[in-house]
C-alpha positions in Angstrom: -26.4 -26.4 -6.6 -28.9 -27.3 -9.3 -29.3 -25.3 -12.5 -31.9 -25.2 -15.2 -30.2 -24.4 -18.4 -31.4 -24.2 -22.0 -30.5 -27.4 -23.9 -27.7 -25.8 -25.9 -26.0 -24.6 -22.7 -26.6 -27.9 -21.0 -24.8 -29.6 -23.9 -21.9 -27.2 -23.6 -21.6 -27.9 -19.8 -21.7 -31.6 -20.4 -19.0 -31.3 -23.1 -16.8 -29.5 -20.7 -17.4 -32.1 -18.0 -16.5 -34.8 -20.4 -13.0 -33.4 -20.9 -12.2 -34.3 -17.3 -10.9 -30.9 -16.5 -13.9 -30.0 -14.4 -15.3 -32.2 -11.6 -18.7 -30.6 -11.5 -21.2 -28.3 -13.1 -20.3 -25.7 -10.5 -16.7 -25.7 -11.6 -17.7 -25.3 -15.2 -20.0 -22.4 -14.4 -17.5 -20.7 -12.1 -14.8 -20.9 -14.8 -17.3 -19.5 -17.3 -18.1 -16.6 -15.0 -14.4 -15.9 -14.4 -13.8 -15.9 -18.2 -16.7 -13.6 -18.7 -15.4 -11.2 -16.1 -12.0 -11.2 -17.7 -13.5 -10.5 -21.1 -15.6 -7.6 -19.7 -12.5 -6.1 -18.1 -10.6 -6.4 -21.4 -13.4 -4.8 -23.3 -13.6 -1.9 -20.8 -9.8 -1.4 -21.1 -10.1 -1.3 -24.9 -13.0 1.2 -24.7 -11.0 3.3 -22.3 -8.0 3.3 -24.7 -10.2 4.2 -27.7 -11.7 7.1 -25.7 -8.2 8.3 -24.8 -7.2 8.1 -28.5 -10.3 10.0 -29.6 -9.7 12.7 -27.0 -6.0 13.0 -27.9 -5.0 11.9 -24.4 -2.2 9.8 -25.9 1.4 10.4 -27.0 3.4 8.6 -29.7 5.5 5.8 -28.3 8.7 7.5 -29.4 7.8 10.5 -27.1 7.8 8.3 -24.0 10.9 7.6 -22.0 11.1 3.9 -21.3 13.5 2.6 -18.7 14.0 -1.1 -18.7 15.9 -2.8 -15.9 
């Protein structure tokens, strides 16, 4: 697949290719998209936790029974 990227992104892709970790532009871009998805999921989780905190839908840790096996 062929991509037209702005020069600064093209440089970043080339730098990643130069590390030898990735064999192609496709691999670099797939990894970037995976990382972006993980970041978005983490941000959503943080936002959900903050909303729970603001809505008092949380309990202090010492009020939770934890069973470790």
